[in-house]
PASEBA-1860 file (N, C-alpha, C; in nm, 3 decimals):
! residues 308
1> XXXXXXXX> -6.258/5.055/-4.170/-6.387/4.986/-4.251/-6.516/5.061/-4.213 ~ -6.588/5.107/-4.319/-6.698/5.182/-4.290/-6.817/5.094/-4.337 ~ -6.912/5.085/-4.245/-7.046/4.991/-4.281/-7.162/5.074/-4.229 ~ -7.263/5.124/-4.333/-7.389/5.170/-4.288/-7.361/5.314/-4.205 ~ -7.264/5.380/-4.245/-7.220/5.492/-4.178/-7.155/5.488/-4.052 ~ -7.138/5.350/-4.013/-7.043/5.325/-3.894/-6.924/5.286/-3.940 ~ -6.818/5.348/-3.855/-6.694/5.316/-3.907/-6.640/5.194/-3.793 ~ -6.604/5.082/-3.879/-6.582/4.962/-3.778/-6.429/4.935/-3.801
9> XXXXXXXX> -6.363/4.887/-3.697/-6.219/4.865/-3.684/-6.209/4.714/-3.662 ~ -6.096/4.650/-3.724/-6.071/4.518/-3.694/-5.972/4.500/-3.579 ~ -6.017/4.420/-3.515/-5.922/4.370/-3.386/-5.867/4.241/-3.407 ~ -5.779/4.195/-3.326/-5.720/4.058/-3.325/-5.774/3.975/-3.202 ~ -5.815/3.863/-3.207/-5.865/3.768/-3.110/-5.744/3.743/-3.038 ~ -5.735/3.766/-2.902/-5.620/3.734/-2.824/-5.599/3.587/-2.807 ~ -5.688/3.502/-2.851/-5.674/3.343/-2.819/-5.649/3.288/-2.959 ~ -5.723/3.303/-3.061/-5.686/3.231/-3.181/-5.613/3.340/-3.275
17> XXXXXXXX> -5.610/3.457/-3.249/-5.533/3.565/-3.354/-5.607/3.580/-3.461 ~ -5.731/3.548/-3.463/-5.818/3.577/-3.601/-5.883/3.716/-3.587 ~ -5.857/3.798/-3.697/-5.893/3.943/-3.688/-6.060/3.939/-3.718 ~ -6.129/4.014/-3.657/-6.269/4.037/-3.676/-6.305/4.179/-3.623 ~ -6.447/4.223/-3.655/-6.480/4.350/-3.634/-6.481/4.395/-3.485 ~ -6.460/4.509/-3.452/-6.464/4.546/-3.314/-6.603/4.556/-3.255 ~ -6.710/4.561/-3.355/-6.829/4.579/-3.329/-6.906/4.455/-3.298 ~ -6.829/4.324/-3.337/-6.895/4.195/-3.312/-6.874/4.161/-3.165
25> XXXXXXXX> -6.979/4.115/-3.106/-6.993/4.071/-2.978/-6.888/3.973/-2.922 ~ -6.847/3.887/-3.031/-6.740/3.783/-2.996/-6.669/3.733/-3.126 ~ -6.548/3.669/-3.106/-6.474/3.615/-3.205/-6.557/3.523/-3.288 ~ -6.576/3.544/-3.415/-6.662/3.442/-3.498/-6.576/3.300/-3.501 ~ -6.455/3.306/-3.485/-6.373/3.181/-3.504/-6.367/3.099/-3.379 ~ -6.325/3.155/-3.262/-6.338/3.072/-3.137/-6.439/3.108/-3.050 ~ -6.518/3.211/-3.073/-6.624/3.257/-2.983/-6.581/3.320/-2.866 ~ -6.448/3.372/-2.849/-6.416/3.452/-2.738/-6.488/3.587/-2.737
33> XXXXXXXX> -6.558/3.620/-2.616/-6.611/3.740/-2.613/-6.535/3.865/-2.665 ~ -6.605/3.972/-2.714/-6.519/4.086/-2.743/-6.535/4.181/-2.623 ~ -6.414/4.192/-2.562/-6.410/4.283/-2.455/-6.436/4.419/-2.464 ~ -6.417/4.471/-2.603/-6.423/4.609/-2.633/-6.577/4.644/-2.614 ~ -6.681/4.546/-2.639/-6.824/4.563/-2.643/-6.866/4.539/-2.493 ~ -6.919/4.634/-2.433/-6.970/4.604/-2.281/-7.109/4.509/-2.290 ~ -7.177/4.485/-2.388/-7.293/4.403/-2.380/-7.267/4.272/-2.416 ~ -7.162/4.224/-2.422/-7.118/4.081/-2.460/-7.166/3.986/-2.360
41> XXXXXXXX> -7.200/4.043/-2.244/-7.227/3.925/-2.131/-7.377/3.939/-2.116 ~ -7.450/3.852/-2.118/-7.594/3.842/-2.112/-7.637/3.757/-2.011 ~ -7.737/3.778/-1.926/-7.791/3.697/-1.813/-7.877/3.568/-1.882 ~ -7.860/3.454/-1.825/-7.925/3.339/-1.880/-8.063/3.348/-1.802 ~ -8.138/3.226/-1.823/-8.267/3.215/-1.770/-8.263/3.226/-1.590 ~ -8.159/3.195/-1.536/-8.158/3.203/-1.401/-8.109/3.341/-1.356 ~ -8.081/3.428/-1.433/-8.035/3.554/-1.393/-7.880/3.569/-1.379 ~ -7.814/3.458/-1.422/-7.670/3.459/-1.417/-7.589/3.512/-1.535
49> XXXXXXXX> -7.522/3.601/-1.533/-7.455/3.650/-1.659/-7.386/3.542/-1.735 ~ -7.397/3.522/-1.868/-7.309/3.423/-1.941/-7.267/3.500/-2.055 ~ -7.152/3.430/-2.114/-7.089/3.494/-2.230/-7.191/3.499/-2.331 ~ -7.175/3.585/-2.431/-7.250/3.601/-2.545/-7.237/3.469/-2.632 ~ -7.147/3.404/-2.658/-7.129/3.291/-2.742/-7.117/3.173/-2.633 ~ -7.224/3.087/-2.621/-7.221/2.977/-2.531/-7.125/2.862/-2.577 ~ -7.085/2.876/-2.704/-6.997/2.769/-2.750/-6.827/2.780/-2.735 ~ -6.826/2.917/-2.668/-6.694/2.959/-2.645/-6.633/2.875/-2.542
57> XXXXXXXX> -6.499/2.821/-2.568/-6.429/2.754/-2.477/-6.282/2.810/-2.476 ~ -6.242/2.876/-2.369/-6.118/2.954/-2.352/-6.001/2.849/-2.407 ~ -5.909/2.897/-2.462/-5.793/2.809/-2.487/-5.693/2.798/-2.371 ~ -5.668/2.695/-2.341/-5.594/2.677/-2.199/-5.468/2.585/-2.256 ~ -5.351/2.656/-2.244/-5.215/2.600/-2.278/-5.154/2.506/-2.176 ~ -5.156/2.376/-2.168/-5.094/2.299/-2.053/-4.957/2.264/-2.082 ~ -4.853/2.305/-2.011/-4.724/2.286/-2.037/-4.696/2.132/-1.971 ~ -4.671/2.036/-2.055/-4.638/1.890/-1.997/-4.486/1.881/-1.976
65> XXXXXXXX> -4.454/1.852/-1.851/-4.304/1.818/-1.815/-4.272/1.693/-1.855 ~ -4.134/1.684/-1.891/-4.072/1.562/-1.953/-4.073/1.462/-1.832 ~ -4.123/1.322/-1.859/-4.108/1.215/-1.761/-3.965/1.177/-1.712 ~ -3.971/1.157/-1.571/-3.836/1.140/-1.521/-3.773/1.002/-1.564 ~ -3.672/0.986/-1.615/-3.626/0.845/-1.649/-3.559/0.779/-1.539 ~ -3.587/0.653/-1.525/-3.525/0.576/-1.422/-3.413/0.491/-1.485 ~ -3.311/0.457/-1.387/-3.201/0.366/-1.440/-3.243/0.220/-1.473 ~ -3.187/0.182/-1.569/-3.225/0.039/-1.610/-3.176/-0.064/-1.519
73> XXXXXXXX> -3.241/-0.179/-1.514/-3.198/-0.281/-1.423/-3.060/-0.355/-1.452 ~ -3.023/-0.361/-1.570/-2.880/-0.395/-1.609/-2.790/-0.310/-1.567 ~ -2.812/-0.169/-1.567/-2.702/-0.087/-1.532/-2.689/-0.089/-1.377 ~ -2.801/-0.111/-1.308/-2.779/-0.123/-1.166/-2.711/-0.262/-1.136 ~ -2.741/-0.373/-1.206/-2.664/-0.498/-1.158/-2.515/-0.494/-1.201 ~ -2.492/-0.409/-1.325/-2.347/-0.395/-1.362/-2.281/-0.315/-1.252 ~ -2.334/-0.213/-1.202/-2.251/-0.127/-1.100/-2.234/-0.221/-0.963 ~ -2.340/-0.303/-0.934/-2.307/-0.387/-0.811/-2.193/-0.490/-0.827
81> XXXXXXXX> -2.203/-0.569/-0.942/-2.080/-0.659/-0.992/-1.958/-0.579/-0.998 ~ -1.947/-0.466/-1.062/-1.813/-0.410/-1.063/-1.768/-0.359/-0.924 ~ -1.845/-0.299/-0.834/-1.802/-0.270/-0.719/-1.764/-0.393/-0.617 ~ -1.806/-0.498/-0.646/-1.756/-0.638/-0.590/-1.619/-0.653/-0.598 ~ -1.544/-0.634/-0.708/-1.419/-0.656/-0.739/-1.400/-0.790/-0.821 ~ -1.426/-0.873/-0.726/-1.398/-1.029/-0.783/-1.491/-1.060/-0.901 ~ -1.618/-0.989/-0.921/-1.706/-1.021/-1.020/-1.694/-0.908/-1.131 ~ -1.592/-0.815/-1.147/-1.588/-0.715/-1.233/-1.610/-0.769/-1.372
89> XXXXXXXX> -1.563/-0.877/-1.421/-1.592/-0.915/-1.543/-1.727/-0.929/-1.569 ~ -1.828/-0.968/-1.500/-1.956/-0.965/-1.514/-2.012/-0.828/-1.531 ~ -1.968/-0.744/-1.446/-2.005/-0.592/-1.448/-1.977/-0.550/-1.598 ~ -1.856/-0.570/-1.655/-1.827/-0.537/-1.780/-1.922/-0.587/-1.879 ~ -1.947/-0.706/-1.879/-2.032/-0.768/-1.973/-2.173/-0.708/-1.955 ~ -2.231/-0.700/-1.842/-2.359/-0.622/-1.841/-2.370/-0.479/-1.878 ~ -2.255/-0.417/-1.841/-2.252/-0.268/-1.891/-2.252/-0.252/-2.034 ~ -2.173/-0.336/-2.117/-2.179/-0.327/-2.251/-2.312/-0.375/-2.307
97> XXXXXXXX> -2.387/-0.471/-2.254/-2.500/-0.508/-2.298/-2.606/-0.378/-2.274 ~ -2.600/-0.317/-2.169/-2.684/-0.237/-2.138/-2.674/-0.101/-2.226 ~ -2.549/-0.073/-2.262/-2.523/0.050/-2.343/-2.561/0.002/-2.492 ~ -2.539/-0.108/-2.523/-2.578/-0.134/-2.652/-2.743/-0.138/-2.688 ~ -2.809/-0.134/-2.593/-2.957/-0.152/-2.589/-3.014/0.000/-2.623 ~ -3.082/0.019/-2.735/-3.126/0.159/-2.751/-3.267/0.174/-2.671 ~ -3.262/0.196/-2.558/-3.384/0.227/-2.467/-3.372/0.352/-2.419 ~ -3.450/0.447/-2.501/-3.461/0.592/-2.437/-3.531/0.612/-2.325
105> XXXXXXXX> -3.609/0.527/-2.286/-3.697/0.549/-2.155/-3.618/0.512/-2.029 ~ -3.494/0.483/-2.041/-3.409/0.438/-1.932/-3.273/0.517/-1.931 ~ -3.237/0.553/-1.827/-3.107/0.614/-1.796/-2.977/0.484/-1.826 ~ -2.855/0.532/-1.860/-2.757/0.433/-1.860/-2.634/0.501/-1.805 ~ -2.653/0.578/-1.709/-2.543/0.635/-1.644/-2.459/0.543/-1.573 ~ -2.532/0.465/-1.490/-2.484/0.366/-1.385/-2.390/0.262/-1.479 ~ -2.418/0.217/-1.605/-2.353/0.140/-1.681/-2.218/0.191/-1.716 ~ -2.225/0.333/-1.757/-2.091/0.395/-1.765/-2.007/0.391/-1.650
113> XXXXXXXX> -2.068/0.416/-1.525/-1.990/0.414/-1.415/-1.939/0.275/-1.389 ~ -2.002/0.178/-1.396/-1.962/0.045/-1.371/-1.876/-0.022/-1.464 ~ -1.868/0.047/-1.596/-1.750/0.019/-1.681/-1.623/0.074/-1.649 ~ -1.637/0.193/-1.586/-1.521/0.258/-1.556/-1.457/0.201/-1.436 ~ -1.534/0.157/-1.328/-1.491/0.079/-1.215/-1.421/-0.046/-1.246 ~ -1.481/-0.123/-1.333/-1.452/-0.256/-1.397/-1.307/-0.256/-1.458 ~ -1.313/-0.123/-1.533/-1.170/-0.119/-1.608/-1.057/-0.108/-1.500 ~ -1.068/-0.024/-1.384/-0.989/-0.003/-1.270/-0.931/-0.142/-1.209
121> XXXXXXXX> -1.050/-0.223/-1.198/-1.013/-0.358/-1.125/-0.926/-0.439/-1.240 ~ -0.953/-0.416/-1.354/-0.886/-0.484/-1.457/-0.725/-0.453/-1.453 ~ -0.715/-0.316/-1.443/-0.583/-0.272/-1.447/-0.487/-0.309/-1.333 ~ -0.565/-0.312/-1.199/-0.508/-0.337/-1.080/-0.466/-0.498/-1.083 ~ -0.543/-0.588/-1.160/-0.532/-0.719/-1.176/-0.400/-0.742/-1.247 ~ -0.391/-0.672/-1.370/-0.290/-0.700/-1.452/-0.142/-0.662/-1.402 ~ -0.139/-0.544/-1.314/-0.027/-0.480/-1.249/-0.001/-0.588/-1.130 ~ -0.084/-0.650/-1.065/-0.056/-0.750/-0.942/-0.008/-0.867/-0.994
129> XXXXXXXX> -0.079/-0.923/-1.113/-0.007/-1.028/-1.183/0.140/-1.030/-1.219 ~ 0.155/-0.917/-1.286/0.310/-0.888/-1.323/0.388/-0.896/-1.209 ~ 0.363/-0.840/-1.085/0.435/-0.843/-0.964/0.451/-0.970/-0.932 ~ 0.336/-1.053/-0.938/0.361/-1.193/-0.878/0.463/-1.270/-0.946 ~ 0.439/-1.250/-1.079/0.544/-1.315/-1.193/0.704/-1.290/-1.147 ~ 0.728/-1.165/-1.107/0.857/-1.123/-1.074/0.900/-1.192/-0.944 ~ 0.801/-1.194/-0.835/0.825/-1.282/-0.726/0.854/-1.407/-0.734 ~ 0.773/-1.478/-0.824/0.805/-1.620/-0.863/0.930/-1.646/-0.921
137> XXXXXXXX> 0.964/-1.561/-1.002/1.112/-1.568/-1.067/1.231/-1.541/-0.958 ~ 1.203/-1.474/-0.890/1.292/-1.437/-0.757/1.289/-1.568/-0.662 ~ 1.181/-1.636/-0.641/1.166/-1.761/-0.563/1.242/-1.854/-0.642 ~ 1.213/-1.865/-0.770/1.283/-1.988/-0.841/1.440/-1.962/-0.823 ~ 1.497/-1.848/-0.838/1.631/-1.832/-0.835/1.666/-1.873/-0.698 ~ 1.592/-1.839/-0.578/1.630/-1.859/-0.448/1.644/-2.019/-0.438 ~ 1.536/-2.065/-0.484/1.524/-2.210/-0.460/1.621/-2.297/-0.531 ~ 1.678/-2.244/-0.668/1.768/-2.300/-0.726/1.909/-2.281/-0.672
145> XXXXXXXX> 1.942/-2.182/-0.591/2.055/-2.159/-0.503/2.067/-2.256/-0.377 ~ 1.929/-2.256/-0.333/1.919/-2.365/-0.223/1.947/-2.503/-0.242 ~ 1.887/-2.546/-0.370/1.927/-2.685/-0.423/2.066/-2.696/-0.428 ~ 2.142/-2.613/-0.492/2.282/-2.627/-0.515/2.339/-2.646/-0.380 ~ 2.303/-2.566/-0.284/2.373/-2.583/-0.166/2.343/-2.722/-0.089 ~ 2.204/-2.769/-0.110/2.175/-2.895/-0.070/2.244/-2.997/-0.106 ~ 2.265/-2.988/-0.251/2.344/-3.105/-0.332/2.493/-3.112/-0.252 ~ 2.535/-2.980/-0.252/2.686/-2.983/-0.202/2.692/-3.042/-0.053
153> XXXXXXXX> 2.597/-3.012/0.042/2.576/-3.065/0.179/2.587/-3.219/0.158 ~ 2.480/-3.268/0.057/2.476/-3.425/0.036/2.597/-3.473/0.003 ~ 2.675/-3.409/-0.098/2.782/-3.467/-0.122/2.888/-3.482/-0.019 ~ 2.906/-3.376/0.063/2.972/-3.378/0.186/2.954/-3.471/0.278 ~ 2.820/-3.491/0.302/2.766/-3.610/0.382/2.820/-3.759/0.343 ~ 2.802/-3.763/0.206/2.828/-3.899/0.138/2.968/-3.920/0.173 ~ 3.059/-3.826/0.140/3.202/-3.850/0.174/3.238/-3.888/0.318 ~ 3.151/-3.851/0.418/3.168/-3.890/0.547/3.131/-4.028/0.594
161> XXXXXXXX> 3.202/-4.103/0.660/3.168/-4.232/0.701/3.062/-4.233/0.780 ~ 2.941/-4.314/0.750/2.813/-4.330/0.838/2.830/-4.473/0.902 ~ 2.815/-4.471/1.038/2.794/-4.599/1.103/2.661/-4.657/1.082 ~ 2.648/-4.791/1.104/2.535/-4.864/1.073/2.423/-4.843/1.180 ~ 2.465/-4.825/1.315/2.359/-4.820/1.402/2.402/-4.711/1.519 ~ 2.509/-4.664/1.543/2.553/-4.567/1.652/2.646/-4.492/1.627 ~ 2.657/-4.365/1.682/2.768/-4.286/1.691/2.834/-4.273/1.818 ~ 2.956/-4.255/1.814/3.037/-4.274/1.930/3.080/-4.138/1.965
169> XXXXXXXX> 3.068/-4.103/2.103/3.103/-3.971/2.150/3.226/-3.990/2.224 ~ 3.344/-3.932/2.217/3.458/-3.960/2.266/3.460/-3.886/2.401 ~ 3.381/-3.942/2.485/3.371/-3.879/2.632/3.368/-4.002/2.725 ~ 3.437/-3.985/2.837/3.446/-4.102/2.914/3.411/-4.027/3.049 ~ 3.339/-4.109/3.120/3.297/-4.051/3.268/3.403/-4.081/3.361 ~ 3.492/-4.162/3.358/3.615/-4.165/3.442/3.720/-4.090/3.375 ~ 3.831/-4.103/3.465/3.943/-4.043/3.432/4.033/-4.109/3.325 ~ 3.986/-4.230/3.315/4.060/-4.325/3.212/4.000/-4.278/3.057
177> XXXXXXXX> 4.093/-4.225/2.978/4.080/-4.206/2.849/4.174/-4.280/2.781 ~ 4.151/-4.265/2.634/4.265/-4.339/2.551/4.395/-4.271/2.569 ~ 4.383/-4.137/2.626/4.547/-4.078/2.632/4.574/-4.119/2.775 ~ 4.487/-4.147/2.873/4.554/-4.169/3.001/4.542/-4.334/3.034 ~ 4.541/-4.403/2.927/4.536/-4.545/2.949/4.679/-4.599/3.004 ~ 4.664/-4.705/3.099/4.797/-4.759/3.157/4.883/-4.809/3.047 ~ 5.006/-4.802/3.063/5.092/-4.854/2.962/5.090/-5.007/2.988 ~ 5.134/-5.076/2.881/5.134/-5.233/2.890/5.276/-5.240/2.987
185> XXXXXXXX> 5.282/-5.312/3.090/5.389/-5.353/3.172/5.498/-5.428/3.089 ~ 5.620/-5.414/3.125/5.744/-5.493/3.038/5.731/-5.632/3.101 ~ 5.638/-5.713/3.042/5.605/-5.849/3.076/5.579/-5.918/2.947 ~ 5.592/-6.051/2.941/5.569/-6.126/2.838/5.427/-6.139/2.819 ~ 5.394/-6.198/2.693/5.252/-6.216/2.659/5.191/-6.321/2.746 ~ 5.269/-6.425/2.783/5.199/-6.537/2.868/5.168/-6.479/2.995 ~ 5.277/-6.395/3.068/5.253/-6.325/3.183/5.122/-6.225/3.193 ~ 5.090/-6.164/3.059/5.000/-6.086/3.062/4.851/-6.159/3.062
193> XXXXXXXX> 4.870/-6.254/2.985/4.747/-6.335/2.967/4.710/-6.414/3.085 ~ 4.812/-6.448/3.177/4.782/-6.536/3.286/4.715/-6.418/3.406 ~ 4.751/-6.282/3.375/4.703/-6.185/3.474/4.552/-6.140/3.458 ~ 4.499/-6.187/3.337/4.363/-6.156/3.310/4.261/-6.244/3.378 ~ 4.151/-6.174/3.389/4.051/-6.279/3.463/3.907/-6.234/3.398 ~ 3.816/-6.312/3.453/3.676/-6.284/3.384/3.613/-6.199/3.498 ~ 3.531/-6.086/3.447/3.465/-5.994/3.553/3.342/-5.984/3.468 ~ 3.231/-6.007/3.532/3.081/-5.986/3.488/3.063/-5.849/3.426
201> XXXXXXXX> 2.968/-5.852/3.319/2.950/-5.731/3.246/2.866/-5.631/3.341 ~ 2.772/-5.672/3.419/2.690/-5.601/3.518/2.775/-5.521/3.615 ~ 2.885/-5.596/3.672/2.974/-5.548/3.767/3.043/-5.428/3.707 ~ 3.099/-5.441/3.583/3.185/-5.333/3.507/3.070/-5.219/3.488 ~ 2.967/-5.249/3.438/2.875/-5.141/3.419/2.818/-5.064/3.544 ~ 2.805/-5.138/3.644/2.760/-5.080/3.782/2.868/-4.986/3.832 ~ 2.988/-5.042/3.872/3.076/-4.955/3.918/3.200/-4.950/3.844 ~ 3.203/-4.884/3.743/3.325/-4.886/3.645/3.437/-4.828/3.699
209> XXXXXXXX> 3.440/-4.729/3.795/3.543/-4.658/3.845/3.635/-4.758/3.931 ~ 3.586/-4.847/3.979/3.655/-4.943/4.076/3.732/-5.048/3.998 ~ 3.703/-5.059/3.863/3.770/-5.156/3.784/3.838/-5.108/3.681 ~ 3.875/-4.966/3.676/3.965/-4.926/3.585/4.111/-4.979/3.594 ~ 4.168/-5.033/3.500/4.291/-5.089/3.485/4.306/-5.241/3.509 ~ 4.175/-5.309/3.541/4.178/-5.435/3.571/4.177/-5.511/3.438 ~ 4.264/-5.619/3.432/4.276/-5.694/3.318/4.162/-5.809/3.299 ~ 4.120/-5.813/3.188/3.988/-5.903/3.168/4.017/-5.978/3.030
217> XXXXXXXX> 3.963/-6.107/3.040/3.957/-6.181/2.912/3.810/-6.188/2.868 ~ 3.781/-6.194/2.742/3.644/-6.199/2.682/3.660/-6.282/2.546 ~ 3.550/-6.345/2.506/3.534/-6.383/2.376/3.422/-6.323/2.310 ~ 3.459/-6.264/2.208/3.359/-6.166/2.154/3.345/-6.180/2.005 ~ 3.240/-6.112/1.940/3.227/-6.121/1.810/3.213/-5.974/1.740 ~ 3.291/-5.922/1.644/3.288/-5.791/1.592/3.149/-5.766/1.523 ~ 3.076/-5.679/1.571/2.964/-5.619/1.517/2.974/-5.508/1.424 ~ 3.051/-5.416/1.448/3.077/-5.293/1.374/3.219/-5.249/1.381
225> XXXXXXXX> 3.265/-5.212/1.261/3.412/-5.162/1.250/3.389/-5.008/1.219 ~ 3.441/-4.914/1.303/3.419/-4.777/1.287/3.543/-4.713/1.266 ~ 3.542/-4.617/1.165/3.672/-4.517/1.145/3.656/-4.417/1.230 ~ 3.789/-4.340/1.265/3.802/-4.226/1.318/3.750/-4.119/1.245 ~ 3.779/-3.990/1.301/3.726/-3.874/1.236/3.831/-3.816/1.138 ~ 3.828/-3.693/1.130/3.923/-3.619/1.021/4.068/-3.627/1.057 ~ 4.089/-3.631/1.201/4.227/-3.631/1.237/4.260/-3.749/1.306 ~ 4.188/-3.844/1.292/4.208/-3.969/1.365/4.197/-4.089/1.257
233> XXXXXXXX> 4.305/-4.155/1.260/4.289/-4.264/1.123/4.269/-4.414/1.213 ~ 4.225/-4.404/1.332/4.236/-4.535/1.396/4.092/-4.607/1.377 ~ 4.100/-4.717/1.414/3.968/-4.796/1.399/3.916/-4.830/1.535 ~ 3.790/-4.828/1.569/3.702/-4.874/1.682/3.621/-4.977/1.638 ~ 3.579/-5.067/1.750/3.480/-5.165/1.721/3.396/-5.181/1.811 ~ 3.263/-5.221/1.775/3.162/-5.241/1.876/3.142/-5.412/1.861 ~ 3.160/-5.464/1.996/3.168/-5.614/1.987/3.047/-5.663/2.093 ~ 3.017/-5.784/2.088/2.921/-5.850/2.155/2.963/-5.987/2.203
241> XXXXXXXX> 2.937/-6.025/2.332/2.964/-6.153/2.366/2.851/-6.239/2.326 ~ 2.871/-6.396/2.342/2.763/-6.472/2.286/2.652/-6.477/2.384 ~ 2.525/-6.508/2.342/2.408/-6.542/2.415/2.373/-6.676/2.436 ~ 2.263/-6.699/2.504/2.207/-6.831/2.514/2.157/-6.903/2.402 ~ 2.140/-6.821/2.283/2.096/-6.861/2.151/2.194/-6.881/2.049 ~ 2.330/-6.852/2.086/2.437/-6.853/2.000/2.430/-6.752/1.891 ~ 2.370/-6.641/1.923/2.335/-6.538/1.815/2.440/-6.413/1.838 ~ 2.521/-6.431/1.929/2.617/-6.324/1.958/2.555/-6.205/1.994
249> XXXXXXXX> 2.446/-6.186/2.062/2.376/-6.062/2.108/2.366/-6.048/2.264 ~ 2.485/-6.091/2.317/2.504/-6.079/2.444/2.527/-5.938/2.518 ~ 2.640/-5.930/2.569/2.672/-5.792/2.614/2.741/-5.721/2.528 ~ 2.729/-5.576/2.538/2.811/-5.502/2.435/2.926/-5.432/2.502 ~ 3.045/-5.423/2.428/3.148/-5.358/2.473/3.210/-5.266/2.335 ~ 3.270/-5.158/2.393/3.350/-5.072/2.282/3.494/-5.099/2.324 ~ 3.552/-5.137/2.193/3.687/-5.196/2.201/3.795/-5.108/2.115 ~ 3.907/-5.084/2.171/4.010/-5.013/2.105/4.123/-5.128/2.088
257> XXXXXXXX> 4.168/-5.120/1.966/4.290/-5.215/1.923/4.422/-5.170/1.955 ~ 4.501/-5.230/2.048/4.631/-5.174/2.093/4.721/-5.311/2.102 ~ 4.699/-5.390/2.003/4.772/-5.521/2.002/4.929/-5.503/1.972 ~ 4.989/-5.593/2.025/5.138/-5.575/2.031/5.186/-5.689/1.930 ~ 5.267/-5.645/1.832/5.324/-5.735/1.740/5.231/-5.824/1.680 ~ 5.110/-5.765/1.633/5.002/-5.856/1.572/4.935/-5.760/1.486 ~ 4.946/-5.776/1.343/4.894/-5.705/1.251/4.762/-5.749/1.174 ~ 4.707/-5.869/1.229/4.613/-5.923/1.176/4.479/-5.823/1.174
265> XXXXXXXX> 4.419/-5.798/1.047/4.328/-5.730/1.026/4.185/-5.767/1.096 ~ 4.138/-5.687/1.176/4.003/-5.739/1.235/3.897/-5.686/1.149 ~ 3.798/-5.777/1.119/3.686/-5.766/1.030/3.534/-5.796/1.102 ~ 3.448/-5.738/1.046/3.312/-5.759/1.090/3.290/-5.907/1.082 ~ 3.219/-5.945/1.187/3.172/-6.099/1.225/3.270/-6.182/1.255 ~ 3.395/-6.144/1.268/3.512/-6.226/1.324/3.489/-6.253/1.469 ~ 3.522/-6.373/1.505/3.513/-6.405/1.665/3.660/-6.410/1.724 ~ 3.667/-6.342/1.827/3.806/-6.328/1.883/3.803/-6.359/2.029
273> XXXXXXXX> 3.902/-6.415/2.078/3.935/-6.407/2.225/4.026/-6.313/2.266 ~ 4.005/-6.215/2.340/4.085/-6.105/2.364/4.129/-6.086/2.501 ~ 4.247/-6.036/2.529/4.289/-6.009/2.644/4.327/-5.865/2.663 ~ 4.251/-5.809/2.753/4.236/-5.650/2.750/4.246/-5.608/2.887 ~ 4.247/-5.468/2.872/4.239/-5.392/2.994/4.125/-5.301/2.992 ~ 4.033/-5.300/3.118/3.923/-5.209/3.121/3.960/-5.084/3.151 ~ 3.902/-4.983/3.073/3.956/-4.854/3.068/3.826/-4.756/3.116 ~ 3.699/-4.806/3.156/3.608/-4.734/3.197/3.490/-4.729/3.114
281> XXXXXXXX> 3.397/-4.645/3.078/3.301/-4.634/2.974/3.307/-4.554/2.873 ~ 3.246/-4.562/2.766/3.214/-4.472/2.672/3.049/-4.450/2.639 ~ 3.040/-4.318/2.613/2.900/-4.280/2.582/2.856/-4.299/2.429 ~ 2.749/-4.383/2.408/2.721/-4.414/2.269/2.579/-4.355/2.258 ~ 2.580/-4.293/2.134/2.441/-4.242/2.097/2.398/-4.323/1.997 ~ 2.266/-4.378/2.004/2.200/-4.461/1.919/2.141/-4.379/1.813 ~ 2.163/-4.423/1.676/2.129/-4.341/1.569/1.983/-4.343/1.555 ~ 1.920/-4.454/1.570/1.783/-4.464/1.548/1.700/-4.408/1.660
289> XXXXXXXX> 1.742/-4.428/1.779/1.650/-4.346/1.879/1.695/-4.225/1.936 ~ 1.812/-4.200/1.919/1.880/-4.081/1.956/1.910/-4.070/2.110 ~ 1.890/-4.189/2.185/1.919/-4.215/2.313/2.079/-4.253/2.334 ~ 2.113/-4.207/2.460/2.271/-4.229/2.493/2.276/-4.334/2.605 ~ 2.380/-4.425/2.586/2.404/-4.522/2.674/2.552/-4.527/2.695 ~ 2.582/-4.568/2.839/2.718/-4.596/2.881/2.751/-4.740/2.846 ~ 2.863/-4.767/2.784/2.912/-4.897/2.747/3.049/-4.920/2.788 ~ 3.071/-5.030/2.854/3.202/-5.073/2.908/3.311/-5.069/2.782
297> XXXXXXXX> 3.440/-5.018/2.823/3.521/-4.998/2.699/3.649/-5.069/2.749 ~ 3.708/-5.153/2.641/3.830/-5.217/2.681/3.933/-5.185/2.562 ~ 4.064/-5.205/2.614/4.181/-5.184/2.524/4.240/-5.320/2.516 ~ 4.247/-5.372/2.396/4.298/-5.516/2.373/4.455/-5.493/2.327 ~ 4.535/-5.597/2.406/4.682/-5.604/2.388/4.708/-5.729/2.325 ~ 4.633/-5.825/2.335/4.647/-5.962/2.274/4.522/-6.018/2.242 ~ 4.523/-6.106/2.127/4.403/-6.151/2.072/4.432/-6.280/1.997 ~ 4.326/-6.379/2.002/4.344/-6.490/1.910/4.217/-6.495/1.826
305> XXXX> 4.236/-6.513/1.705/4.138/-6.527/1.593/4.080/-6.663/1.602 ~ 3.927/-6.681/1.657/3.874/-6.798/1.658/3.812/-6.853/1.530 ~ 3.723/-6.759/1.493/3.659/-6.794/1.355/3.629/-6.670/1.268 ~ 3.617/-6.692/1.148/3.588/-6.575/1.055/3.453/-6.567/1.016
END
């Protein structure tokens, strides 16, 4: 470009990009001084050099960084509840709520993590409940088998005779047992009855060995009729003598029936006068208390029914 005999060239402003003459002291657009002109800096009234164009303000580009996003409160709460395990359902709910909220100013990463952890807990719970159901099924089967066995045992117990008050143990402290009882001498009934005598209960109970084989006479009442075991079809009896109140709750004896030529059936509550032989003691276990007692035992050869 030629102007007044001077050739002028166009230059571009490095700030605003506007083209202007290289002879101009500054960019007419933004006021940036023309560095190609040496006289573009003039001193001010204080003698300090200043740019030609006082209105010039250099363009400064400030790069603004992105603000750091923080995790939302819901996502933090969801993560805490999911980690606790027993409250993972709450973690699932809070995670879903947080993810559904369109809040771009907050991060939702923790909600996603909480949702994954909660789903893991859910799977574990389902697998565990399935295993418990299988265990319960097994327990029911075992319980059913046990119930069947209990019923069978109960049925067998029902078939077994049960005594009202006591069980009798076939043990004798002395050498006199049912197998070693003395045989009835070859004598008449009258002679045998005449040889029987009254011996006090305490005497027999205190020193039973001294009186084994002695013949005694007693008036007794049948308190209990007991059957023998599997291989014993005999009957045994618990009997009592009378007391001062006529209630037949006096002295207790264990009686074997060995009557001769007398088939009269002995029943409960019968009152008999018996002629017997003392054979020692029998150990009786009380069913209610479980205690054991030694009771004098007699073997009856003759008896008279007094009352039924």
